[in-house]
C-alpha positions in Angstrom: -43.2 -13.7 -200.4 -45.1 -15.9 -202.9 -44.2 -18.0 -205.9 -44.1 -15.8 -209.0 -45.6 -17.5 -212.1 -44.6 -16.5 -215.6 -46.5 -16.5 -218.9 -44.4 -18.6 -221.4 -43.3 -17.2 -224.8 -43.4 -19.5 -227.9 -40.9 -19.3 -230.7 -41.5 -20.6 -234.3 -38.5 -22.7 -235.5 -37.9 -24.5 -238.8 -37.4 -27.7 -236.7 -40.3 -27.2 -234.4 -43.6 -29.1 -234.0 -46.6 -29.5 -231.8 -45.3 -31.5 -228.8 -45.5 -28.5 -226.5 -49.2 -28.6 -227.0 -49.6 -32.3 -227.0 -47.4 -32.9 -223.9 -47.9 -29.8 -221.8 -51.2 -28.5 -223.1 -49.8 -25.1 -224.1 -52.0 -23.0 -226.4 -49.3 -22.7 -229.1 -50.0 -20.2 -232.0 -48.6 -22.3 -234.8 -47.7 -26.0 -235.7 -44.0 -25.4 -235.9 -43.2 -24.1 -232.3 -39.7 -25.2 -231.4 -39.2 -23.3 -228.1 -41.1 -22.4 -225.0 -39.3 -19.7 -223.1 -40.6 -20.4 -219.7 -38.5 -17.9 -217.7 -36.6 -15.2 -219.5 -35.3 -11.7 -219.1 -33.7 -11.6 -222.6 -34.5 -8.8 -225.0 -35.6 -11.4 -227.6 -38.4 -12.6 -225.3 -39.3 -11.2 -221.9 -41.6 -13.4 -219.8 -44.2 -11.5 -217.8 -45.8 -12.3 -214.5 -49.2 -14.1 -214.8 -50.9 -12.9 -211.7 -50.4 -11.7 -208.1 -48.9 -8.4 -206.9 -46.4 -8.3 -209.8 -48.9 -9.1 -212.5 -47.8 -7.8 -215.9 -44.2 -7.0 -214.9 -41.4 -8.5 -216.8 -38.7 -10.6 -215.2 -36.2 -7.9 -216.2 -38.2 -5.3 -214.3 -38.3 -7.4 -211.2 -34.6 -8.0 -211.4 -33.8 -4.2 -211.7 -36.4 -2.9 -209.3 -37.0 -5.6 -206.7 -33.6 -6.9 -205.8 -35.0 -8.2 -202.5 -36.7 -11.0 -204.5 -33.3 -12.4 -205.5 -31.4 -12.3 -202.3 -29.5 -9.1 -203.2 -27.5 -10.8 -205.9 -25.7 -8.1 -208.0 -25.4 -7.8 -211.7 -27.1 -5.8 -214.5 -28.3 -8.9 -216.3 -30.5 -11.6 -214.9 -28.2 -14.6 -215.2 -30.4 -17.5 -216.4 -33.0 -18.6 -218.9 -35.3 -21.7 -218.8 -36.7 -23.2 -222.0 -38.4 -26.3 -223.3 -37.4 -27.4 -226.8 -39.4 -29.6 -229.2 -37.1 -31.1 -231.8 -39.6 -32.3 -234.5 -36.6 -32.3 -236.8 -32.9 -32.1 -236.2 -31.5 -28.9 -234.9 -28.5 -27.3 -236.6 -25.1 -28.5 -235.3 -23.8 -25.4 -233.4 -21.6 -24.0 -230.7 -21.8 -21.0 -228.3 -19.1 -18.6 -227.2 -18.0 -18.0 -223.6 -18.4 -14.7 -221.8 -15.1 -13.3 -222.9 -15.7 -14.2 -226.6 -19.2 -12.7 -226.6 -17.9 -9.4 -225.2 -14.9 -9.2 -227.6 -17.2 -9.9 -230.6 -19.8 -7.4 -229.3 -22.6 -9.9 -229.4 -23.6 -9.7 -225.8 -22.3 -9.5 -222.2 -22.8 -13.2 -221.6 -21.8 -16.3 -223.5 -23.9 -19.4 -223.4 -23.2 -22.4 -221.3 -26.3 -24.6 -221.0 -27.6 -28.0 -220.0 -30.3 -30.4 -221.1 -32.7 -32.6 -219.2 -34.3 -35.1 -221.6 -38.1 -35.0 -220.8 -39.0 -37.4 -223.5 -37.6 -38.9 -226.8 -38.4 -41.5 -229.3 -36.7 -44.9 -229.3 -33.1 -44.7 -230.5 -33.0 -40.9 -230.4 -29.6 -39.2 -230.1 -27.9 -35.9 -229.9 -24.7 -34.5 -231.4 -22.3 -34.0 -228.5 -18.7 -33.1 -229.3 -16.5 -33.9 -232.2 -13.6 -36.1 -233.2 -11.0 -33.6 -234.5 -7.7 -33.4 -232.7 -6.6 -30.1 -234.2 -8.2 -27.0 -235.5 -6.8 -27.7 -238.9 -8.4 -31.2 -238.9 -11.7 -29.7 -237.9 -11.6 -27.2 -240.7 -10.6 -29.8 -243.3 -13.5 -32.1 -242.3 -16.0 -29.3 -242.6 -14.6 -28.2 -245.9 -14.8 -31.8 -247.2 -18.3 -32.1 -245.7 -17.3 -35.3 -243.8 -19.8 -34.5 -241.0 -20.4 -38.1 -240.0 -16.7 -38.5 -239.4 -16.5 -35.2 -237.5 -19.5 -35.1 -235.2 -19.9 -37.4 -232.2 -23.4 -38.8 -231.7 -24.7 -40.1 -228.3 -27.9 -42.1 -227.7 -30.4 -40.5 -225.3 -33.3 -41.7 -223.1 -35.8 -39.9 -220.9 -34.2 -38.7 -217.7 -30.8 -38.2 -219.1 -28.9 -35.0 -218.3 -26.2 -33.3 -220.4 -24.0 -30.4 -219.4 -23.0 -28.3 -222.5 -20.3 -25.7 -221.6 -19.6 -22.9 -224.1 -17.3 -24.1 -226.9 -19.0 -27.5 -227.1 -20.3 -28.7 -230.5 -23.8 -30.0 -230.0 -27.3 -30.5 -231.6 -30.6 -31.9 -230.4 -31.8 -34.4 -233.0 -35.3 -35.4 -234.2 -37.6 -36.7 -231.6 -36.3 -35.0 -228.4 -38.3 -33.0 -225.9 -35.9 -31.2 -223.7 -35.8 -28.8 -220.8 -32.9 -26.4 -221.2 -31.3 -24.2 -218.5 -28.8 -21.7 -219.8 -27.1 -18.5 -219.3 -29.1 -15.4 -220.4 -27.8 -15.3 -223.9 -29.2 -16.0 -227.4 -25.9 -16.3 -229.3 -25.6 -19.3 -231.7 -22.9 -20.1 -234.3 -24.2 -22.7 -236.8 -21.7 -25.2 -238.2 -24.0 -27.4 -240.2 -27.7 -27.2 -241.0 -28.4 -30.1 -243.4 -28.7 -27.6 -246.3 -32.1 -26.5 -245.1 -33.8 -23.5 -246.7 -35.8 -20.7 -245.2 -39.3 -19.8 -246.6 -37.6 -17.5 -249.1 -35.7 -20.4 -250.6 -32.3 -19.3 -249.2 -30.2 -21.7 -247.2 -29.9 -20.8 -243.5 -26.8 -18.8 -242.6 -23.8 -20.6 -241.2 -21.2 -19.0 -239.0 -18.1 -21.2 -239.7 -15.5 -18.6 -239.0 -17.0 -17.5 -235.7 -17.6 -21.2 -234.7 -14.0 -22.2 -235.4 -12.8 -19.4 -233.1 -14.7 -20.6 -230.1 -14.8 -24.4 -230.4 -12.8 -26.4 -227.9 -10.4 -28.6 -229.7 -10.0 -31.4 -228.9 -13.4 -32.1 -227.3 -13.2 -33.1 -223.7 -16.1 -34.8 -221.8 -16.9 -33.1 -218.5 -17.1 -35.3 -215.4 -19.6 -34.3 -212.9 -20.9 -36.3 -209.9 -24.7 -36.6 -209.9 -26.0 -36.9 -206.3 -29.3 -38.7 -205.5 -30.8 -38.2 -202.1 -33.9 -40.1 -201.0 -35.8 -38.3 -198.3 -39.3 -38.6 -196.9 -41.7 -38.6 -199.9 -39.1 -36.9 -202.1 -36.1 -37.9 -204.2 -33.7 -34.9 -204.7 -31.3 -35.3 -207.6 -28.5 -32.8 -208.0 -27.3 -33.0 -211.6 -24.6 -30.4 -211.5 -23.1 -27.4 -209.7 -21.2 -24.9 -211.8 -20.3 -21.2 -211.5 -23.2 -20.6 -214.0 -26.0 -22.6 -212.4 -26.9 -25.4 -210.1 -29.6 -27.8 -211.4 -31.7 -30.3 -209.4 -34.8 -32.5 -209.8 -37.4 -32.8 -207.1 -39.5 -36.0 -207.5 -42.3 -35.5 -205.0 -44.7 -38.2 -203.7 -47.6 -37.3 -201.4 -46.2 -34.7 -199.0 -42.7 -33.4 -198.8 -41.1 -30.8 -196.7 -38.5 -28.6 -198.5 -35.8 -26.4 -197.0 -34.6 -24.2 -199.9 -31.4 -22.3 -199.1 -30.6 -20.8 -202.5 -31.0 -17.0 -202.9 -33.8 -17.7 -205.4 -34.9 -20.7 -207.5 -36.4 -21.1 -210.9 -38.8 -24.0 -211.1 -40.5 -25.9 -214.0 -43.1 -28.6 -213.4 -42.4 -31.3 -216.0 -44.9 -33.9 -214.7 -47.9 -34.1 -212.4 -49.6 -31.5 -210.2 -49.7 -30.5 -206.6 -49.8 -27.7 -204.1 -47.2 -25.6 -202.4 -48.0 -24.6 -198.8 -46.0 -21.8 -197.3 -47.0 -20.0 -194.1 -50.5 -21.5 -194.3 -51.1 -20.2 -197.8 -51.6 -22.7 -200.6 -50.5 -22.3 -204.3 -51.5 -24.7 -207.0 -48.9 -26.0 -209.4 -49.3 -28.2 -212.5 -47.4 -29.6 -215.4 -46.1 -26.8 -217.7 -45.9 -24.2 -215.0 -42.7 -22.1 -214.7 -42.2 -20.0 -211.6 -39.7 -18.2 -209.3 -39.3 -19.0 -205.7 -38.0 -15.7 -204.3 -35.6 -15.1 -201.5 -37.2 -15.8 -198.2 -39.3 -18.6 -199.6 -37.2 -21.1 -197.7 -39.3 -23.6 -195.7 -42.4 -25.0 -197.4 -44.4 -28.1 -198.2 -45.3 -29.7 -201.5 -48.4 -31.9 -201.6 -49.1 -34.1 -204.5 -47.3 -36.2 -207.1 -45.1 -34.1 -209.4 -41.7 -33.8 -210.9 -39.9 -30.4 -210.9 -36.6 -29.2 -212.4 -35.1 -26.5 -210.1 -32.2 -24.2 -211.0 -30.4 -21.4 -209.2 -27.1 -19.5 -209.2 
């Protein structure tokens, strides 16, 4: 068993910029790249293995043909996606359906619950998180009257913040944020408001008000979760959240740390620094911007160096 490194996929977005190149050193193809899909088995962007025995294979192929890598977890669809988002401009205010709604509407087998770790942001940056309507009728009225400042809740953010965004939650990343996103393996988005922006052809971007109204949770409820911080020898392990969809942690490594990883498999993104993973006397180099899978059986290992990693698993 060895770490499986993936080649990221870059997505042009109307709100994208160049931070993925400036911060992570990625060789982005355009100056409006909004998303790096670091680990994905979605039809809209399949990440492939960079090197090693599985070089060139997609994550979906591994999931279907090499179940031993994932601890024998069942399911036709690989459950998670890992992205980095560069909000050079405000994203649309949007909402995602849950699994049941996605299946009823025929838009996919999975809905989209997600979470954000704020890697970096400008001073006084914020996100849209939730809304102020108490009834569906009030929500519709405020949209029709375009009273968006009255409707949408805004929250200040800073580097290191974590936000859980379950399906049905109104949300938007705003200008200046660089965010690592962990989500269900889904690409379904219903736009509620998009600042009247136009595509290259001069047409305003499509909104999905009817679909959005059907799935939004009204009234908005903040989710309580207990973040756990454990200081161990040369490592701080922060557990942000544990849900039926994903568990998310941060490993803040200093010098040399021993890890016991008990999850069936783990998805890892290096957001700062560099180092080495040593497993059964074999050394693997890791650096900022890497995205990789720790397969089942990769349980007891050492990380040497100074680095910060975001780790997720089911």
